C-alpha positions in Angstrom: 6.9 5.9 173.3 3.7 6.5 172.2 5.0 9.4 171.0 7.6 7.7 168.3 6.8 6.5 164.7 6.7 2.7 164.7 10.6 3.3 162.8 11.8 5.1 165.7 10.0 2.8 168.7 12.4 0.0 166.9 15.1 1.9 166.8 14.8 2.5 170.6 14.5 -1.1 171.7 17.2 -2.5 169.5 19.6 0.3 170.9 18.2 -0.6 174.6 18.6 -4.0 173.5 22.6 -2.7 173.5 22.9 -3.8 170.0 25.3 -1.3 167.8 23.1 -0.4 165.0 22.8 2.5 162.3 20.3 5.2 162.1 19.5 6.5 158.8 18.1 9.4 159.2 16.7 11.5 156.3 16.0 15.4 156.5 13.7 16.4 159.3 13.0 13.0 160.3 13.3 13.7 164.2 16.9 12.5 164.3 17.4 14.3 167.4 14.2 12.8 169.0 15.2 9.5 168.6 18.3 10.2 170.2 16.8 11.4 173.4 14.8 8.1 173.0 17.3 5.9 173.6 19.3 7.8 176.1 16.3 8.2 178.0 15.2 4.5 177.8 19.1 3.3 178.4 19.6 2.8 182.3 21.2 6.1 183.9 23.9 4.1 185.4 25.3 3.3 182.1 28.0 6.0 180.3 26.9 7.5 177.3 28.7 9.6 175.0 27.0 11.5 171.9 29.8 12.6 169.5 29.7 14.6 166.4 33.0 16.2 164.4 31.3 19.9 164.4 30.5 21.9 167.6 27.1 23.6 166.4 25.1 19.7 166.3 27.2 19.4 169.7 25.7 22.3 171.2 22.6 21.6 169.9 22.2 18.2 171.3 23.9 19.3 174.8 20.4 21.5 174.9 18.3 18.8 174.2 19.7 15.1 175.6 19.6 14.2 179.1 22.1 15.6 181.5 23.8 12.2 182.2 24.6 12.1 178.3 27.9 13.7 177.5 27.7 15.5 174.5 31.3 16.2 173.0 33.5 16.5 169.7 36.2 15.1 169.0 38.3 17.5 169.6 36.7 18.1 172.6 37.7 14.7 173.8 41.4 15.0 172.8 41.2 18.0 174.6 43.8 16.5 177.4 46.2 16.6 174.8 45.2 19.8 173.3 45.7 21.6 176.3 49.3 21.3 175.8 49.3 23.2 172.6 47.0 25.8 173.6 48.9 28.6 173.3 49.9 28.0 170.0 46.1 27.7 168.3 45.1 31.4 168.4 48.2 32.1 165.5 47.9 31.9 162.0 50.3 29.3 160.3 51.5 31.3 157.0 53.8 30.1 154.1 56.1 32.9 155.1 56.6 31.3 158.9 56.8 27.6 157.4 59.5 29.1 154.9 61.4 30.7 157.7 61.5 27.6 160.0 62.1 24.9 157.4 64.8 27.3 155.5 62.8 26.4 152.4 64.4 26.8 148.5 62.7 27.7 145.2 62.2 24.5 143.4 63.1 23.9 139.9 63.8 21.5 137.5 63.5 20.8 133.8 61.0 18.6 132.3 61.9 15.4 130.1 59.0 15.2 127.6 59.7 18.8 126.3 57.6 21.1 128.3 58.4 24.3 129.8 60.6 23.6 133.2 58.7 23.3 136.2 59.2 26.6 138.8 57.6 26.4 142.4 58.5 29.2 145.0 59.2 29.0 148.4 55.9 29.9 149.6 54.2 27.7 146.9 56.0 25.0 148.7 55.2 25.6 151.8 51.5 25.8 151.0 51.8 22.3 149.8 53.9 20.9 153.2 50.8 22.5 155.0 48.5 21.3 152.4 49.8 17.3 153.0 50.0 17.6 157.0 46.5 18.3 156.8 45.3 15.8 154.3 47.3 13.8 157.2 45.2 14.9 160.1 42.3 14.0 158.2 43.3 9.9 157.8 44.0 7.5 160.3 47.4 6.7 158.4 49.9 6.5 161.4 52.7 8.4 159.2 52.5 10.8 156.4 53.2 9.2 153.3 53.4 10.0 149.0 49.1 9.3 149.1 48.6 12.8 151.1 50.3 14.9 148.8 48.1 17.6 147.0 47.1 16.7 143.5 49.1 18.2 140.5 48.3 19.0 137.1 52.2 18.1 136.4 52.4 15.8 132.9 56.1 15.0 133.2 56.3 12.4 135.3 60.0 12.6 136.8 59.6 16.0 137.7 56.5 15.6 138.8 58.3 13.0 141.3 61.0 15.1 142.0 58.2 17.6 143.3 56.9 15.3 145.4 60.3 13.9 147.0 60.5 17.8 147.9 57.3 18.3 149.6 57.0 14.8 151.2 60.5 16.2 152.4 59.0 19.5 154.0 56.1 18.1 154.9 57.5 15.6 156.9 59.4 18.1 159.0 56.5 20.4 159.2 54.6 17.4 161.3 57.3 16.7 163.7 57.5 20.6 164.6 53.4 21.3 164.5 52.9 18.4 166.7 56.1 18.9 169.1 54.0 19.8 172.5 57.7 21.7 173.3 57.4 23.6 169.7 56.8 27.2 168.9 55.2 27.0 165.4 51.1 28.0 165.2 49.2 24.9 165.0 46.1 23.9 164.2 43.1 21.7 166.1 43.1 19.1 164.2 47.3 18.4 164.7 46.0 17.8 168.9 43.1 16.0 167.1 45.8 13.4 165.1 48.2 13.0 168.4 45.4 12.4 170.5 44.6 9.6 167.6 47.6 8.4 167.9 47.9 7.4 171.3 44.9 5.3 170.8 42.8 6.4 173.5 40.3 4.7 175.5 36.7 6.6 175.0 35.0 6.1 178.7 31.8 5.1 177.6 29.0 2.3 177.3 27.7 3.3 174.4 28.6 6.0 171.5 25.6 7.8 169.5 28.0 9.0 166.9 26.0 11.6 165.2 26.0 13.1 161.3 28.2 9.6 160.3 27.8 10.3 156.5 30.5 13.2 157.2 32.5 12.4 160.2 36.6 12.9 160.0 38.2 9.2 159.4 40.8 10.0 162.5 37.7 10.2 164.8 35.9 7.3 163.1 39.1 4.9 163.5 39.0 5.9 167.1 35.6 5.1 167.7 35.8 1.8 166.1 38.7 1.0 168.4 36.2 1.4 171.1 35.3 -2.9 171.4 33.6 -2.5 175.1 31.2 0.4 174.0 28.1 0.0 171.8 28.1 1.8 168.6 24.9 4.3 167.5 26.0 5.5 164.4 23.4 8.1 162.8 22.9 9.9 159.7 21.4 10.5 156.2 24.5 9.3 153.2 23.2 11.3 150.6 23.9 14.3 153.1 27.4 13.5 152.6 28.4 16.8 151.3 32.0 17.5 152.9 34.3 14.9 151.3 36.1 17.6 150.1 37.6 18.2 153.4 38.4 15.3 154.5 35.3 14.0 155.7 34.2 10.1 155.2 30.8 8.8 154.9 30.6 6.1 157.6 27.1 5.3 156.7 28.5 3.2 153.6 31.6 2.3 155.1 30.8 0.6 158.7 29.0 -2.6 158.9 27.1 -3.1 162.4 24.8 -5.7 163.8 21.3 -3.4 162.7 20.6 -1.3 159.8 17.0 0.9 160.7 15.9 3.7 158.4 13.6 6.1 159.1 11.3 7.4 156.6 9.0 10.1 158.1 9.6 13.8 157.7 8.4 16.3 160.3 9.6 19.4 158.4 7.5 19.7 154.8 4.6 18.1 153.4 4.2 15.7 150.7 5.5 17.7 147.6 8.7 18.9 149.0 9.0 15.0 150.0 8.3 14.0 146.3 11.2 16.3 144.8 13.6 15.1 147.8 12.8 11.6 146.6 12.6 12.5 143.0 16.6 13.7 143.5 17.7 10.3 144.5 15.3 8.0 142.3 15.9 9.5 139.1 19.8 11.1 139.8 21.1 8.4 141.5 18.9 5.9 140.1 17.7 4.1 143.4 14.3 3.8 145.5 13.4 6.4 148.2 10.1 6.7 150.2 10.6 9.9 152.5 7.0 10.5 153.2 6.2 14.3 153.9 3.8 15.4 157.1 0.1 15.9 156.0 -0.4 18.5 158.3 2.2 20.4 156.8 0.6 22.1 153.4 3.6 22.6 151.4 4.1 23.9 147.8 6.6 24.2 145.4 6.0 27.6 143.3 7.6 31.1 142.5 8.1 33.1 145.7 8.1 36.7 145.7 10.0 37.2 149.2 11.9 33.9 150.4 13.4 33.6 153.8 16.6 32.0 152.2 18.4 31.9 149.0 20.5 28.4 148.6 23.3 28.4 145.9 26.1 25.7 145.5 28.9 28.1 145.1 29.9 31.2 147.0 30.1 33.6 143.9 26.4 33.2 142.8 26.2 33.7 147.0 28.0 36.9 146.5 26.0 38.1 143.6 23.1 37.7 145.5 24.2 39.6 148.2 24.6 42.8 145.9 21.4 42.1 144.7 19.8 42.3 147.9 21.8 45.1 149.4 20.8 47.3 146.4 17.3 46.5 147.7 18.0 47.4 151.1 17.6 44.3 152.7 19.3 43.3 156.3 20.9 40.3 155.2 22.6 37.2 157.3 25.0 34.9 155.8 24.5 31.2 157.5 27.9 30.1 159.0 29.4 33.6 158.8 31.4 35.5 155.5 35.4 34.0 156.9 35.3 32.2 153.4 34.2 35.3 151.0 36.3 37.7 152.9 39.6 35.1 152.5 38.5 34.9 148.4 38.8 38.9 148.3 41.9 39.4 150.5 43.9 37.1 148.1 42.2 38.6 144.7 43.6 41.8 146.5 47.0 40.3 146.8 47.0 39.4 143.7 45.7 42.6 141.8 48.4 44.4 143.3 51.0 41.8 142.5 52.1 39.8 145.6 51.3 36.4 146.2 48.8 35.3 148.2 48.5 33.0 151.7 45.3 32.2 150.4 45.2 28.7 149.7 42.9 28.3 146.9 44.5 31.1 145.0 48.1 30.6 145.6 48.7 28.7 143.3 48.5 32.0 140.4 52.0 34.2 140.2 49.5 37.2 139.9 46.2 38.7 138.4 46.2 37.9 134.8 47.3 34.3 135.5 43.9 34.2 137.5 42.1 35.9 134.4 43.0 33.5 131.9 42.1 30.8 134.4 38.5 32.3 134.5 38.1 31.5 130.9 38.4 28.0 131.8 35.5 25.8 132.2 37.1 24.9 135.5 37.3 28.8 136.9 34.1 30.1 135.3 32.8 30.1 139.0 35.7 32.8 139.6 34.8 34.5 136.1 31.4 36.0 137.8 33.4 37.4 141.2 35.9 38.6 139.0 33.1 40.5 137.2 31.5 41.9 140.5 34.8 43.4 141.8 35.5 44.9 138.3 32.4 46.5 138.2 32.1 47.3 142.1 35.5 47.2 143.4 36.9 45.0 146.4 36.3 48.2 148.5 32.6 48.0 148.0 32.0 44.0 148.1 33.7 44.0 151.3 31.8 46.5 153.1 28.6 44.5 151.7 29.9 41.2 153.8 30.9 43.3 156.9 27.0 44.8 156.8 26.0 41.0 157.0 25.2 39.3 160.2 25.9 35.4 160.9 23.2 33.1 160.9 22.9 29.8 162.3 20.9 27.1 164.3 21.1 29.1 167.4 20.8 33.2 165.7 18.2 33.2 162.6 15.9 36.5 163.7 17.1 39.9 163.0 17.4 39.8 159.2 15.0 40.3 156.0 16.8 37.3 154.3 19.0 34.7 154.7 21.8 33.6 151.9 23.6 30.5 152.0 25.7 27.9 150.4 24.4 24.3 150.0 27.0 23.6 152.4 26.5 25.9 155.2 22.6 25.3 154.8 22.7 22.1 156.3 21.3 21.9 159.8 19.0 24.8 158.9 15.4 25.6 157.8 13.3 27.8 156.5 9.7 28.3 155.8 9.8 29.9 152.4 13.4 28.8 149.6 14.6 29.8 147.1 17.3 28.0 144.6 19.9 29.7 142.8 20.4 28.6 139.6 24.2 27.1 140.2 23.7 24.0 141.0 25.1 21.1 138.8 23.0 18.6 136.4 23.8 16.2 133.8 23.7 18.4 130.8 25.6 21.3 132.9 28.7 22.5 131.3 31.1 20.9 133.4 35.1 20.7 133.0 36.0 17.0 131.7 37.9 16.4 135.2 34.7 17.3 137.1 31.7 16.0 135.2 28.5 15.6 137.4 29.0 13.3 140.3 27.4 12.2 143.5 28.7 15.1 145.6 26.5 17.7 143.2 23.3 15.3 143.9 23.8 15.4 147.4 24.3 19.2 147.5 20.8 19.0 145.3 19.3 16.9 148.1 20.5 18.8 151.3 19.2 22.4 149.2 15.5 20.9 148.2 14.9 19.6 151.8 15.5 22.9 153.6 12.0 24.8 153.1 9.0 23.7 155.4 6.0 25.6 153.8 7.3 27.1 150.2 10.2 25.8 148.0 10.9 28.1 144.8 12.8 26.0 141.8 12.0 28.5 139.2 15.4 29.3 138.3 16.9 25.8 139.7 17.7 23.7 136.6 18.9 21.0 138.0 15.7 20.8 140.5 13.6 21.4 137.7 14.6 18.5 135.2 13.5 15.9 137.5 10.0 17.9 139.2 7.0 16.1 138.5 3.8 18.6 139.3 0.7 16.7 140.7 -2.6 17.2 142.0 -2.3 16.7 145.9 -6.3 17.5 145.7 -7.2 14.0 144.0 -6.8 11.0 144.9 -3.0 9.9 144.8 -2.9 6.5 142.9 
């Protein structure tokens, strides 16, 4: 126990006493070391389970935790059910397949308020039904309900109700088909996870280490909370909750356990970076924060000529930087890979060729002109820069730039000159020298009225500023500059 801080030792002792607890672990605070300490302090006769929604976290824990601790993802736990669907998991469920299977017809209705009629194509309805099923799979709800329907900008209430009734009907039919073990439709891993959860499974473990509790999945969390026989140790950082958009929930704020322990010592960076991390919370969230930097690390906040990584908020900003780095002849790594970017380029290519696209984020647009019009709105400004690059360089050039990159994750960070990543993809990673891009939001950002500066924006900035170990460059990042207060660390601190 001599290698642990007082806070870490306290967490280990409480866990050793079979008391359920939450461990709030800020960036670089030795979370895995504490979990290792807990696992070694527990009798080997007790069955321990490390559980995370993300495979990367599970793989990392498996390599570091004692061998008597089983490490699983939620999908891994549910594989006893999932293997019934394994022949259908490698196929992609497209709107075309859904339209044919459910015999979907186009939707048309007039509006009572005099606005233009509402028209939705067969593929549009299929995508909305698929989105509804996806939302349902991420919840602990027993059945598909209106609250799982995608949001709509239709103002006429009767027209919206008629459309939602149709979507709900198709979504329920779609769920019956994809969840049927004897069915033929392609399905996702989330489908069998949901089917498993509906069976109210009992997990064979005496204690459960639930990691990344701030971004867990509601369906998995519900299963864990029903394990009344098991001690629960919930670990994470509520301010790193950044995946709400894909259905994640912040269990650290939602769940009440017997004890709460907060770690404050970071082993990743020195005090200058720690002070900026604290400022994100104290100045934007108006809450106290006392994360401590490690005195042996001489961190700096200053301009970097050659950063190891550049972190942006959006894929649009990442693509601009990718082209810039390619022109300089750099070998570029992309954290998490380029799947989302390639899908966006494919979707825009479809629209430019006069076709509707099955790429979900772009499927609402009838054609390229409609997409162009959307980019002139405040909501569409992120896409406008992407289209300007497409018009300048062409989709083949951009796709080739993407193909030439190397996928970077926690286990592969070598062989490149620079890593590009979004804040979402940077989570769990760290670099010596980091530069932040200029697209992070702040209170004075020009944002659409339905997307004001909010907690998710703060959390993204919090994650981004905490990735650097030695040097952090915020020269271009207005959101960080607004709260940065340079301190002379060579003088005694007050």
